C-alpha positions in Angstrom: -0.2 -0.1 0.1 1.4 3.5 -1.0 2.3 5.8 1.9 -0.5 8.5 1.9 1.1 10.8 4.5 3.3 12.4 1.9 2.5 15.0 -0.9 3.7 16.0 -4.4 3.8 18.7 -7.3 1.2 21.6 -7.8 -1.2 21.4 -10.7 -4.7 22.7 -11.7 -6.9 20.9 -14.1 -10.1 21.4 -16.1 -11.5 17.9 -17.1 -13.3 17.4 -20.3 -13.9 14.4 -22.8 -16.7 11.7 -22.7 -16.4 8.4 -21.1 -18.5 5.3 -22.0 -21.7 4.8 -20.3 -21.4 7.2 -17.3 -20.6 10.2 -19.3 -24.2 9.9 -21.0 -25.7 9.5 -17.8 -23.9 12.5 -16.5 -25.0 14.5 -19.4 -28.7 13.5 -18.5 -28.1 14.8 -15.2 -27.3 18.3 -16.7 -23.9 18.4 -15.0 -25.3 16.6 -11.9 -27.6 19.7 -10.9 -25.0 21.8 -9.6 -27.7 24.4 -8.6 -29.9 21.8 -6.8 -26.8 20.8 -4.9 -27.1 23.9 -2.9 -30.3 23.0 -1.5 -29.4 22.5 2.3 -31.6 19.5 2.7 -30.1 17.6 -0.2 -26.6 18.7 0.5 -27.1 17.3 4.1 -28.3 14.0 2.8 -25.4 13.8 0.2 -22.9 14.6 2.8 -24.0 11.8 5.1 -24.6 9.3 2.4 -21.3 9.9 0.5 -19.3 10.0 3.9 -20.8 6.6 5.0 -20.2 5.2 1.4 -16.7 6.3 1.4 -16.0 4.9 5.1 -17.5 1.5 4.1 -14.5 1.1 1.8 -11.8 3.1 3.8 -12.3 1.0 6.8 -10.8 -1.9 4.8 -7.7 0.0 5.0 -8.0 0.7 8.6 -9.1 4.6 8.3 -12.2 6.7 7.8 -13.2 10.3 7.3 -15.2 12.7 9.5 -15.8 15.7 7.2 -16.1 15.2 3.5 -15.0 18.8 2.7 -11.8 18.7 4.8 -10.5 15.2 4.8 -9.9 14.8 1.1 -8.3 18.2 0.9 -4.7 16.8 1.0 -5.6 14.1 -1.6 -4.1 11.4 0.6 -7.4 9.5 1.7 -8.8 10.3 -1.7 -6.0 8.3 -3.3 -6.4 5.6 -0.7 -10.2 5.4 -1.4 -9.4 4.9 -5.1 -7.0 2.2 -4.5 -9.3 0.2 -2.2 -12.4 0.2 -4.6 -10.4 -0.2 -7.8 -7.9 -2.8 -6.4 -5.2 -1.0 -8.3 -2.2 1.1 -7.2 -1.9 4.9 -7.8 1.2 6.8 -8.2 3.0 7.4 -5.2 1.8 10.5 -3.3 4.4 13.5 -2.9 5.8 14.3 0.6 5.1 17.5 2.3 2.2 19.6 3.6 2.4 22.5 1.4 -0.5 23.6 -1.0 1.4 22.5 -4.0 1.9 19.1 -2.7 -1.8 18.6 -1.9 -2.9 19.9 -5.4 -0.5 17.2 -6.9 -1.9 14.5 -4.9 -5.6 15.5 -5.8 -4.4 15.8 -9.6 -3.1 12.3 -9.4 -6.5 11.1 -8.1 -8.3 12.9 -10.8 -6.1 11.6 -13.3 -6.8 8.2 -12.2 -10.6 8.9 -12.4 -10.3 10.2 -15.8 -8.2 7.1 -16.9 -11.2 5.1 -16.2 -13.3 6.9 -19.0 -15.0 9.3 -16.5 -16.1 12.8 -17.7 -15.3 15.4 -15.2 -16.8 18.9 -15.9 -15.3 21.9 -14.0 -13.8 20.0 -11.3 -10.2 21.1 -10.5 -7.7 20.1 -7.8 -7.7 23.7 -6.5 -11.5 23.6 -5.6 -10.9 20.1 -3.8 -7.9 21.5 -1.9 -9.9 24.8 -1.1 -12.6 22.6 0.7 -15.4 23.5 -2.0 -18.2 21.4 -0.7 -20.3 21.4 -4.0 -17.2 20.3 -6.1 -16.1 17.7 -3.4 -19.6 16.1 -3.4 -19.6 16.1 -7.3 -16.4 14.4 -7.5 -17.5 11.6 -4.9 -20.7 11.1 -6.8 -18.7 10.7 -10.1 -16.6 8.1 -8.3 -19.7 6.4 -7.0 -21.2 6.3 -10.3 -18.0 4.9 -11.9 -17.3 2.2 -9.4 -20.6 1.4 -7.7 -23.3 1.9 -10.3 -21.7 1.9 -13.9 -21.3 -1.9 -13.8 -24.8 -2.6 -12.9 -26.6 -4.3 -15.7 -30.1 -5.7 -15.9 -31.5 -7.0 -19.3 -29.1 -4.9 -21.5 -29.8 -1.8 -19.4 -26.9 -0.2 -17.3 -26.2 2.3 -14.6 -29.4 4.2 -13.3 -31.8 2.3 -15.5 -30.4 -1.1 -14.7 -30.5 -0.4 -11.0 -34.0 0.9 -11.2 -34.9 -2.2 -13.1 -33.4 -4.5 -10.5 -35.2 -2.7 -7.6 -38.6 -3.0 -9.6 -38.1 -6.7 -10.2 -37.2 -7.5 -6.7 -40.0 -5.6 -5.2 -42.7 -6.5 -7.5 -44.3 -8.9 -5.4 -44.8 -6.7 -2.3 -47.7 -4.6 -1.6 -47.7 -0.9 -1.2 -44.3 -0.9 -2.9 -43.9 0.7 -6.6 -40.6 1.9 -7.4 -40.7 4.3 -10.2 -37.5 6.6 -9.3 -34.8 7.2 -6.6 -36.5 9.7 -4.6 -40.3 9.7 -3.5 -40.6 6.1 -4.3 -38.4 5.4 -1.2 -39.9 7.8 1.3 -42.2 5.3 3.1 -39.3 2.8 3.7 -41.3 -0.1 2.4 -39.0 -0.6 -0.5 -36.0 -0.7 1.4 -37.7 -3.5 3.8 -38.9 -5.4 0.6 -35.3 -5.5 -0.9 -34.1 -7.1 2.3 -37.0 -9.4 2.8 -36.7 -10.6 -0.7 -33.3 -12.0 -0.2 -33.1 -12.5 3.6 -36.7 -13.2 4.7 -35.7 -14.3 8.2 -34.4 -10.7 8.9 -37.7 -8.8 8.3 -41.2 -9.3 9.3 -42.7 -7.4 6.4 -46.5 -8.2 7.1 -46.1 -6.1 10.4 -44.8 -2.9 8.6 -47.3 -0.1 8.0 -47.1 2.4 5.2 -48.3 5.2 7.5 -45.2 4.7 9.7 -42.3 5.7 7.4 -39.9 6.6 10.1 -40.1 3.2 11.9 -39.9 1.4 8.5 -36.7 3.2 7.4 -35.1 2.7 10.8 -35.9 -0.9 10.7 -34.5 -1.4 7.2 -31.3 0.8 8.0 -30.5 -1.1 11.3 -31.0 -4.5 9.9 -28.8 -3.9 6.8 -26.1 -2.4 9.2 -26.2 -5.3 11.6 -26.7 -8.2 9.2 -25.6 -7.1 5.7 -22.5 -5.1 6.6 -24.1 -2.0 5.0 -23.4 1.0 7.0 -26.2 3.5 7.7 -26.0 6.2 5.3 -29.1 8.3 6.0 -31.3 9.1 8.9 -35.0 8.3 8.5 -36.0 11.8 9.5 -33.8 13.3 6.7 -35.9 11.4 4.2 -39.2 11.9 5.6 -39.0 15.4 6.2 -38.0 16.3 2.7 -40.3 16.7 0.0 -38.2 15.0 -2.5 -35.3 13.0 -1.1 -31.8 13.4 -2.8 -31.7 11.0 -5.7 -27.9 10.7 -5.6 -28.0 9.7 -2.0 -30.8 7.2 -2.5 -29.1 5.6 -5.5 -25.8 5.4 -3.6 -27.7 3.6 -0.7 -29.5 1.3 -3.1 -26.5 0.4 -4.9 -25.0 -1.0 -1.7 -28.0 -3.2 -1.4 -27.5 -4.5 -4.9 -23.8 -5.3 -4.5 -24.6 -7.0 -1.0 -27.1 -9.3 -2.7 -25.8 -9.8 -6.2 -23.0 -12.0 -5.1 -25.1 -14.1 -2.5 -25.7 -17.1 -4.8 -21.9 -17.2 -6.0 -20.8 -16.9 -2.2 -23.3 -19.6 -1.2 -22.0 -22.1 -3.8 -18.4 -21.4 -2.5 -19.6 -21.7 1.1 -21.2 -25.0 0.4 -18.0 -26.5 -1.0 -16.1 -25.2 1.9 -18.8 -26.7 4.2 -18.4 -29.9 2.6 -14.7 -30.0 2.9 -14.7 -28.7 6.5 -17.5 -31.2 7.5 -15.3 -34.1 6.5 -12.4 -32.6 8.2 -14.2 -32.0 11.5 -15.7 -35.6 11.4 -12.2 -37.0 11.1 -11.0 -35.0 13.6 -13.8 -36.0 16.0 -12.9 -39.6 15.2 -9.1 -38.9 16.0 -10.1 -37.3 19.4 -12.2 -40.4 20.2 -9.3 -42.7 19.4 -6.9 -40.5 21.4 -9.3 -40.6 24.3 -10.1 -44.2 24.1 -6.3 -45.1 23.6 -5.4 -42.8 26.6 -8.1 -44.3 28.8 -7.1 -47.8 27.9 -3.3 -47.2 28.3 -4.0 -45.5 31.6 -5.9 -48.6 32.8 -3.0 -50.9 31.8 -0.6 -48.7 33.4 -2.7 -48.4 36.5 -3.3 -52.3 36.6 0.3 -53.6 35.8 1.6 -52.1 39.0 -1.1 -53.7 40.9 -0.4 -57.1 39.3 3.2 -56.6 39.9 2.8 -55.7 43.5 4.1 -59.0 45.3 4.2 -58.0 48.6 3.2 -61.3 50.6 0.6 -61.5 53.1 1.4 -63.0 56.7 -1.8 -65.0 56.8 -3.7 -67.3 54.6 -6.8 -65.3 55.1 -4.8 -62.3 53.6 -3.7 -64.3 50.5 -7.1 -65.7 50.1 -8.4 -62.1 50.0 -5.7 -61.3 47.3 -6.9 -64.4 45.3 -10.5 -63.3 45.4 -9.5 -59.8 44.3 -7.6 -61.3 41.4 -10.6 -63.4 40.5 -12.8 -60.2 40.6 -10.3 -58.5 38.3 -10.5 -61.6 35.7 -14.3 -61.7 35.8 -15.3 -58.0 36.1 -12.6 -55.5 35.2 -10.7 -57.1 32.3 -13.5 -58.4 30.0 -14.8 -54.8 29.1 -11.1 -53.6 28.6 -10.7 -56.5 26.1 -13.8 -55.2 24.1 -12.4 -51.7 24.3 -9.1 -52.8 22.8 -11.0 -54.5 19.8 -13.1 -51.5 19.3 -10.0 -49.2 19.4 -8.4 -51.3 16.5 -11.7 -51.3 14.5 -12.0 -47.5 15.1 -8.4 -46.9 13.9 -8.7 -48.9 10.7 -12.1 -47.1 10.0 -10.5 -43.8 10.5 -7.6 -44.6 8.2 -10.0 -45.9 5.4 -12.1 -42.6 5.6 -8.9 -40.5 5.3 -7.7 -42.3 2.3 -11.2 -42.0 0.6 -11.2 -38.3 1.2 -7.6 -37.8 0.0 -6.5 -36.8 3.5 -3.2 -37.8 5.0 -3.0 -40.9 7.1 -3.8 -40.4 10.9 -0.7 -40.5 13.2 -1.7 -40.9 16.8 0.3 -39.2 19.5 3.5 -40.5 20.6 3.0 -43.8 22.6 -0.7 -44.2 21.5 -0.1 -46.3 18.2 -2.1 -49.5 18.1 1.2 -51.3 18.5 1.8 -49.4 21.5 -1.6 -50.6 22.9 -0.7 -54.1 21.9 2.8 -54.0 23.8 1.1 -52.6 26.8 -1.5 -55.4 26.8 1.1 -58.0 26.2 3.0 -56.6 29.4 -0.3 -56.6 31.0 -0.9 -60.4 30.4 2.6 -61.2 31.4 2.2 -59.5 34.8 -1.2 -61.1 35.0 0.1 -64.7 34.6 3.1 -63.9 36.9 0.7 -62.7 39.6 -1.5 -65.7 39.4 1.8 -68.0 39.7 2.9 -65.9 42.7 -0.5 -66.1 44.5 -0.6 -69.8 44.1 3.0 -70.2 45.4 2.4 -67.9 48.2 -0.6 -70.0 49.3 1.5 -73.2 49.3 4.0 -71.3 51.3 1.7 -70.1 53.9 0.0 -73.5 54.1 3.4 -75.0 54.9 4.0 -72.2 57.4 0.8 -72.9 59.2 1.5 -76.7 59.4 5.0 -75.8 60.6 3.7 -73.2 63.2 1.3 -75.7 64.7 3.9 -78.7 64.7 6.3 -76.3 66.4 3.6 -75.3 69.3 2.6 -79.0 69.7 6.3 -80.0 70.2 7.0 -76.9 72.5 4.0 -77.8 74.6 5.1 -81.4 75.1 8.6 -80.3 75.9 7.4 -77.7 78.3 5.1 -80.1 79.8 8.1 -82.4 80.3 10.3 -80.0 81.8 8.0 -78.7 84.3 9.3 -79.1 87.8 12.6 -80.5 86.4 14.7 -77.7 87.8 13.2 -77.8 91.4 13.8 -81.6 91.3 17.4 -81.2 90.2 18.0 -78.5 93.0 16.7 -80.6 95.8 19.2 -81.4 98.7 17.4 -84.7 99.9 20.6 -86.6 99.5 21.9 -85.0 102.7 19.5 -86.6 105.1 18.7 -89.7 103.2 19.7 -93.3 104.2 22.0 -95.4 102.3 19.3 -97.3 100.5 17.7 -93.8 99.8 20.9 -92.5 98.4 21.2 -95.6 96.0 17.6 -94.9 94.9 18.4 -91.2 94.2 21.5 -92.3 92.3 19.4 -94.6 90.2 16.7 -92.2 89.7 19.1 -89.7 88.5 20.5 -92.1 86.1 17.0 -92.8 84.7 16.4 -88.9 84.5 19.8 -88.6 82.6 18.3 -91.3 80.1 15.3 -89.4 79.9 16.9 -86.3 79.4 19.1 -87.7 76.6 15.8 -89.2 74.9 14.4 -85.5 74.8 17.5 -84.2 73.1 16.1 -84.9 69.7 12.9 -83.1 70.5 14.7 -79.8 71.6 16.8 -80.1 68.4 13.5 -80.7 66.5 12.0 -77.7 68.0 15.1 -75.5 67.2 15.1 -76.6 63.5 11.5 -75.9 63.2 12.1 -72.4 64.6 14.8 -71.8 62.3 12.9 -72.9 59.2 9.9 -70.5 60.4 12.3 -67.7 60.5 13.7 -68.5 57.0 10.2 -68.5 55.7 9.3 -65.2 57.3 6.7 -66.5 59.6 4.3 -63.9 60.8 4.5 -64.9 64.4 8.4 -65.3 64.4 9.2 -63.1 67.3 6.9 -65.2 69.7 8.4 -68.4 68.2 12.0 -67.1 68.7 11.3 -66.1 72.2 9.7 -69.5 73.1 12.5 -71.4 71.4 15.1 -69.4 73.2 13.5 -70.0 76.5 13.4 -73.8 75.8 17.2 -73.8 74.8 18.0 -71.8 78.0 16.1 -74.1 80.1 17.6 -77.0 78.3 21.3 -75.8 79.1 20.2 -75.2 82.7 18.8 -78.7 83.1 22.0 -80.1 81.7 24.1 -78.0 84.0 21.9 -79.0 87.1 21.9 -82.8 86.1 25.7 -82.7 86.0 26.0 -80.9 89.3 23.4 -83.4 91.1 25.2 -86.3 89.6 28.7 -85.3 91.2 26.7 -84.8 94.6 25.2 -88.3 94.4 28.4 -89.9 93.4 30.2 -88.4 96.2 27.6 -89.7 98.5 27.5 -93.1 96.9 30.7 -94.3 98.6 28.6 -94.3 101.7 25.5 -95.9 100.5 25.2 -99.5 99.2 21.8 -100.6 98.8 20.3 -100.5 95.4 16.8 -101.7 94.5 17.6 -103.7 91.1 13.9 -104.1 90.3 12.9 -100.6 90.5 16.0 -99.6 88.5 15.2 -102.1 85.7 11.6 -100.9 85.9 12.8 -97.3 85.5 15.3 -98.0 82.8 12.6 -100.0 80.6 9.7 -97.8 81.5 11.5 -94.5 80.5 12.0 -95.5 76.8 8.7 -97.2 76.6 7.1 -93.9 78.0 9.0 -91.9 75.5 8.1 -94.3 72.7 4.3 -93.8 73.7 4.7 -90.1 73.8 6.2 -90.1 70.3 3.5 -92.4 69.0 0.8 -90.0 70.4 2.7 -87.1 68.9 2.8 -88.9 65.5 -0.8 -89.9 65.8 -1.8 -86.4 66.5 0.5 -84.8 63.9 -1.1 -82.8 61.0 -0.5 -84.0 57.5 -0.9 -82.3 54.3 -1.0 -84.2 50.7 -2.0 -83.2 47.2 -2.4 -86.5 45.5 -4.0 -90.0 46.1 -0.5 -91.6 46.1 0.6 -89.4 48.8 -2.3 -90.2 51.0 -2.0 -93.9 50.2 1.7 -93.7 51.6 0.6 -92.3 54.9 -2.1 -94.9 55.2 0.5 -97.7 54.6 2.9 -96.1 57.1 -0.1 -96.0 59.5 -0.7 -99.7 58.9 3.0 -100.4 59.6 2.7 -98.6 63.0 -0.4 -100.6 63.9 1.5 -103.8 63.2 3.9 -102.9 65.9 1.3 -102.4 68.6 1.3 -106.2 69.8 5.0 -106.1 70.4 4.5 -102.8 72.3 1.9 -104.4 74.3 4.1 -107.2 75.5 6.8 -104.7 76.5 4.1 -103.0 78.5 3.2 -106.0 80.3 7.0 -107.0 80.9 7.4 -103.5 82.4 4.4 -103.7 84.6 5.7 -107.3 85.6 8.8 -105.8 87.0 6.9 -103.3 89.1 4.7 -106.2 90.0 7.4 -108.4 91.1 9.1 -105.7 93.1 6.0 -105.4 95.1 5.7 -109.0 95.6 9.3 -109.1 97.1 8.5 -106.1 99.3 5.4 -108.0 100.6 7.2 -111.1 100.9 10.0 -109.4 102.9 7.5 -107.1 104.7 9.3 -104.2 103.1 7.2 -101.1 103.1 7.9 -99.2 99.9 7.8 -95.5 100.4 5.3 -94.6 97.8 6.2 -94.7 94.1 9.3 -96.0 92.5 12.2 -93.8 93.5 14.1 -94.2 90.3 11.3 -93.0 88.0 8.3 -90.8 87.8 6.6 -93.0 85.3 4.2 -95.2 87.3 2.2 -98.0 86.0 -0.8 -95.9 86.0 0.8 -93.5 83.6 2.0 -96.3 81.4 -1.5 -97.6 81.3 -3.1 -94.2 80.8 -0.9 -93.3 78.0 -1.4 -96.7 76.4 -5.2 -96.2 76.5 -4.6 -92.8 74.9 -2.7 -94.5 72.2 -5.4 -97.2 71.5 -8.0 -94.2 71.4 -5.8 -92.2 68.9 -5.3 -95.1 66.5 -9.0 -95.2 65.3 -9.1 -91.4 65.2 -6.0 -91.5 63.0 -7.6 -93.9 60.7 -10.8 -91.8 60.2 -8.6 -88.8 59.4 -6.7 -90.7 56.8 -9.9 -92.0 55.3 -11.5 -88.4 55.1 -8.2 -87.3 53.5 -8.5 -90.1 51.2 -12.1 -89.2 50.1 -11.0 -85.6 49.7 -8.1 -86.6 47.3 -10.5 -88.8 45.3 -13.0 -85.9 45.0 -10.0 -83.7 43.8 -8.9 -86.2 41.2 -12.6 -86.3 40.0 -12.4 -82.4 39.6 -9.1 -82.8 37.6 -10.6 -85.2 35.3 -13.9 -83.2 34.8 -11.9 -80.0 34.0 -9.4 -82.0 31.6 -12.5 -83.6 29.9 -13.9 -80.3 28.9 -10.5 -78.5 28.3 -9.5 -81.1 25.9 -12.7 -80.4 23.8 -12.8 -76.6 24.1 -9.0 -76.1 23.3 -9.0 -77.9 19.9 -12.3 -76.3 19.0 -10.8 -72.8 19.3 -7.7 -73.7 17.4 -10.0 -75.2 14.5 -12.1 -72.1 14.5 -8.9 -69.9 14.2 -7.5 -72.0 11.3 -11.3 -71.8 9.6 -11.1 -67.9 10.0 -7.9 -67.9 8.2 -9.4 -69.9 5.2 -12.6 -67.8 5.2 -10.7 -64.5 4.7 -9.0 -66.0 1.7 -11.7 -67.9 0.1 -14.7 -65.5 0.7 -17.1 -65.3 -2.5 -20.2 -63.4 -3.4 -20.8 -59.8 -2.8 -19.1 -57.9 0.1 -22.5 -57.7 1.8 -22.9 -61.5 1.4 -19.3 -62.1 2.9 -20.0 -59.6 5.6 -23.3 -61.3 6.5 -21.5 -64.7 6.4 -18.8 -63.4 8.8 -21.4 -62.0 11.3 -23.2 -65.3 11.2 -19.9 -67.1 11.8 -19.0 -64.7 14.6 -22.5 -65.3 16.2 -21.8 -69.1 16.0 -18.7 -68.4 18.0 -20.4 -66.2 20.5 -23.1 -68.9 20.9 -20.3 -71.2 22.1 -19.4 -69.0 25.1 -21.5 -71.1 27.5 -18.8 -74.0 27.2 -16.1 -71.4 28.3 -18.3 -70.3 31.2 -18.7 -74.1 32.2 -14.9 -74.4 32.0 -14.5 -71.3 34.2 -16.9 -72.7 36.8 -14.9 -76.0 37.0 -11.7 -73.9 37.0 -13.0 -72.0 40.0 -14.0 -75.2 41.8 -10.4 -76.5 41.2 -8.9 -73.4 42.6 -11.2 -73.4 45.7 -10.0 -77.0 46.3 -6.4 -75.8 46.1 -5.5 -78.1 43.2 -2.4 -76.8 41.7 -1.6 -79.2 38.8 -3.5 -81.5 36.4 -1.7 -84.3 34.8 -4.9 -85.2 32.5 -4.6 -82.3 30.3 -2.0 -79.8 28.8 -4.6 -77.0 28.6 -4.8 -74.5 31.3 -7.5 -71.9 31.8 -5.2 -69.3 31.0 -4.6 -70.9 27.5 -8.2 -71.2 26.9 -8.9 -67.5 28.0 -6.2 -66.2 25.4 -7.3 -68.4 22.6 -10.8 -67.2 23.2 -9.9 -63.5 23.3 -7.7 -64.1 20.2 -10.6 -65.8 18.4 -13.1 -62.9 19.0 -10.6 -60.4 18.1 -9.6 -62.1 14.8 -13.4 -62.5 13.6 -14.0 -58.9 14.5 -10.9 -57.8 12.6 -11.8 -59.9 9.6 -15.4 -58.3 9.7 -13.9 -54.8 9.8 -11.7 -55.4 6.7 -14.8 -56.3 4.7 -16.8 -53.2 6.1 -13.8 -51.0 4.9 -13.9 -52.6 1.6 -17.7 -51.8 1.4 -16.7 -48.2 2.5 -14.3 -48.0 -0.1 -16.5 -49.5 -2.8 -19.4 -47.1 -2.0 -17.3 -43.9 -1.5 -15.4 -44.6 -4.7 -18.3 -45.6 -6.9 -16.7 -49.1 -7.6 -19.1 -51.6 -9.0 -19.6 -55.1 -7.5 -18.1 -56.7 -10.6 -15.0 -54.4 -10.2 -14.6 -55.3 -6.6 -15.0 -59.1 -7.5 -12.5 -58.7 -10.5 -10.0 -57.1 -8.0 -10.4 -59.7 -5.5 -10.1 -62.4 -8.2 -6.8 -60.9 -9.4 -5.4 -60.5 -6.0 -6.1 -64.0 -5.1 -4.8 -65.4 -8.4 -1.5 -64.1 -7.7 -1.5 -64.8 -3.8 0.0 -68.2 -4.4 0.6 -69.1 -0.6 -3.0 -67.7 0.4 -1.3 -65.5 2.9 -3.7 -62.5 2.3 -0.8 -60.4 0.8 1.3 -60.1 -2.3 5.2 -59.8 -2.5 6.8 -57.1 -4.8 7.1 -59.9 -7.8 3.5 -61.1 -7.3 2.1 -57.5 -7.1 4.1 -56.6 -10.4 2.5 -59.7 -12.2 -0.9 -58.5 -10.9 -0.4 -54.9 -12.2 0.8 -56.3 -15.5 -2.3 -58.5 -16.0 -4.4 -55.2 -15.2 -2.8 -53.4 -18.0 0.0 -51.3 -16.1 3.3 -50.8 -18.0 5.7 -51.9 -15.2 7.8 -54.1 -17.3 11.6 -54.5 -16.4 12.9 -51.4 -17.9 13.9 -48.0 -16.5 10.5 -46.3 -17.1 8.6 -49.5 -16.0 10.8 -49.8 -12.9 10.4 -46.3 -12.0 6.5 -46.5 -12.4 6.4 -49.7 -10.3 8.5 -48.0 -7.4 6.1 -45.2 -7.4 3.1 -47.5 -7.2 4.9 -49.4 -4.3 5.5 -46.3 -2.4 1.7 -45.7 -2.4 0.6 -49.1 -1.4 3.5 -50.0 0.9 4.5 -46.6 2.5 6.3 -48.3 5.5 8.4 -50.6 3.2 7.2 -53.8 4.8 7.7 -55.8 1.5 4.1 -57.0 1.2 0.9 -55.5 -0.1 -2.3 -56.3 1.6 -5.6 -56.6 -0.1 -6.9 -53.4 1.5 -4.0 -51.4 0.1 -4.6 -52.9 -3.2 -8.2 -51.9 -3.3 -7.3 -48.3 -1.9 -4.8 -47.9 -5.0 -7.2 -49.3 -7.6 -10.0 -46.9 -6.2 -7.8 -43.9 -6.4 -6.9 -45.0 -9.9 -10.6 -45.0 -11.0 -12.3 -42.1 -9.0 -11.7 -38.5 -8.2 -12.0 -36.3 -5.2 -12.1 -32.6 -4.2 -8.5 -30.9 -4.4 -6.7 -28.2 -2.5 -6.9 -26.0 -5.7 -10.7 -26.3 -5.6 -11.1 -25.3 -2.0 -8.6 -22.3 -2.6 -10.9 -21.1 -5.5 -13.9 -21.2 -3.3 -12.3 -19.2 -0.6 -11.3 -16.7 -3.2 -14.8 -16.3 -4.2 -15.8 -15.6 -0.6 -13.0 -13.2 -0.2 -14.1 -11.1 -3.3 -10.9 -12.2 -5.4 -8.7 -10.9 -2.7 -5.6 -13.0 -1.6 -6.8 -13.0 1.9 -9.9 -13.3 3.9 -11.3 -11.7 7.1 -12.9 -13.1 10.0 -16.1 -11.2 9.3 -16.3 -12.5 5.8 -15.9 -16.0 7.1 -18.6 -15.3 9.8 -21.0 -13.9 7.0 -20.6 -16.8 4.7 -20.1 -20.0 6.6 -22.2 -21.6 9.5 -21.0 -20.4 12.9 -19.2 -23.6 13.9 -17.2 -24.0 10.7 -16.5 -20.1 10.5 -14.8 -20.5 13.9 -13.2 -23.6 12.9 -11.4 -21.8 9.9 -10.5 -18.6 12.1 -9.0 -20.7 14.8 -6.7 -22.5 12.3 -5.8 -20.0 9.6 -2.5 -18.1 9.8 -2.3 -14.3 9.5 -1.7 -13.3 5.9 1.7 -12.0 5.1 1.4 -10.6 1.7 2.2 -7.1 0.5 -1.5 -6.2 0.3 -2.2 -7.5 3.9 -4.4 -5.5 6.0 -5.0 -5.9 9.9 -7.0 -9.1 10.6 -6.3 -10.5 7.2 -6.1 -14.5 7.2 -4.3 -16.7 4.6 -6.8 -19.2 3.3 -4.3 -20.8 0.6 -2.0 -22.3 3.3 -5.0 -23.4 5.3 -6.5 -25.2 2.1 -3.2 -26.6 1.3 -2.8 -28.0 4.8 -6.3 -29.8 4.5 -4.8 -32.0 2.1 -1.6 -32.8 3.9 0.7 -30.7 1.6 1.9 -28.7 4.3 1.6 -28.1 8.1 -1.2 -25.8 9.5 
């Protein structure tokens, strides 16, 4: 744009000559009625109208005028006005503020007007510079005639007659409107309202207007035109109503603005429709992209949130805690995971559908955000399933460990209780000083008793070592009650050391006294020596009979039963030993009775009385049948577990091969499909339904698997299929059939969008299958070249053919995978036979809306496009940077090119 803040050379001109069209009209106007121009009312109307008209154009350049006499005197804004309305550049204005500079600038403007074939009579630069109102208004009227009215043409009439004929035609259907001229025919305001209603009926309620209320009518038309049609208010209603004959030039100027506003409506509507169509496609695709991004984000977030939970291997201290973890894991498998499997499948389907739509609409392929590709989802899912499998194995191992810990803990407490019961009172007994006042026979008895105690103490050494070993194992296995176990074990060991020390001290004292004592009661001693081991054997037998056991197979329980039977076979010999021991005691009593010896109570050498032996023997006799019952119950339980194993194996050995067979059938179906695509899709849907109908068999297997887990069965030798294998196979089967159906749906979408006939689609399929020798669903480069040659493409082995083949391969295999899928083949063939909108067509449409400018404004977009699509364009268009840029100008060319992927927005 030229700098209009400078000026030029002085000059004065008298304009003459005749221009085409406009000169004739000016002649008819008798030199535009200079005398009438002096009428104050008309001059006021012209000033207001011409000022508004000039500002409607000057605002495009970011300026305006306030006083039409004064603001054009220096010629700068006059030259700027002519540049805006003509779209051409004027000579550079001269710098300076002297009168001569102003005259030179005005002469440049008048020269430009004359160059357009306009006849100017008696208008000189000096008069404009001097602020002559009459001459200034005449000059502006001449400009309006040339640039706003002269080009109006209706049925071979032009200028004033053409504009009048256009008004008559447009207002003919309206009552109380009869346009015969450009003055009194417009006084009541109905003609203005009729013009607006004819083109934009939603803006005017014409039936509510009254002919006897011209001021309201005029104000309504002027306000609507300014608000909705971008036509500035050029007159006041009172100026028209209060004048007997409104100024014709003012009315013509105002009406010409309506003509120009409406004459391009149809052309703009067509251009807007094309843009709307393109933008609608882009908006729909962006909506699909946003949906994919959200679904991918949600699924990845769930996977990333779930994997740490599955990888959390912090063990529980109790079996109840681990059982709760197992129940949580089952709830995850039954409730939380299945919907996410469906979401993953739907995500892949949506991605494929979106890519197909983008190809059909000649748009660049969709590239999801980093980390949200389908491959990223699959990698995350694979990691999830690995974590899931590891979590399940960890749960089962932990439950086995805790079960063993519970067994060891109970065994430890039982052994510790027996030992503590045995040691009760032993310290007090060893600390007695009874040998100091005892007789010789008493001393000998005390020695024998002490020897029996030492034998008993040695017999209990194994139990103490067992207690310490179990405590050590409980510590190594991180038993939850280890502090209590350690404290109890330490107490037992300390007490055991004390007993050893006390035993040694008492023996020394007795041996020292033994020299003085001679009498020994052999029978009591023999009884004590035989009773102590037998008593220990009975205690061990009772301990073994009450010992808990844990088995997992029938073979293990049968081994325990065999061992128990072996134990029972030793009972007769043990009974003989019991009777022999009791016989010794009986013999001692007989000797004492025979010799009138009064025994002082119990056997002095042992605390194991015949009553204790008999009592413990009866206890052993009672525990044997209880042990029998416990082993029988466990045998029944293992038989039930074996039944569950066989039941699950029977069903799994059917379901597993069935899933494998269906996967192979789907592979054959995708290659051998015949008939129309709709028939193929229906066949696939029916086949998919048959697979879904098989779901109850999976549910039955899940129920059987749950029974096995509740029974704590950890292995099954009757089948190679686990529930995890069945679940993975079932999910892959559902995903594969859904993906195959989606491929056919995309082929239907391609066929319908590109106008490909069923015969063409079948021909494409036949050609593809013919060269797909291994029926793998894809073609190698050589197979694809042979297919193209069969279809008439010149890709023979020469330089030109190789170049053409490489171009085609870059289209059908952009990732250089080395194979061409059927979908890529269909997309290529459809692009070869159909056409779509191009970026050039969209640019041409925007140029129409912009009035042939190289840029467009936000106001023009909002005026020509629906609100949502107008805001869509405004938000994405970059500022226009051309030499003719104005404030707020937007670059529609780069925006249109970016829609088709040729550059970045």
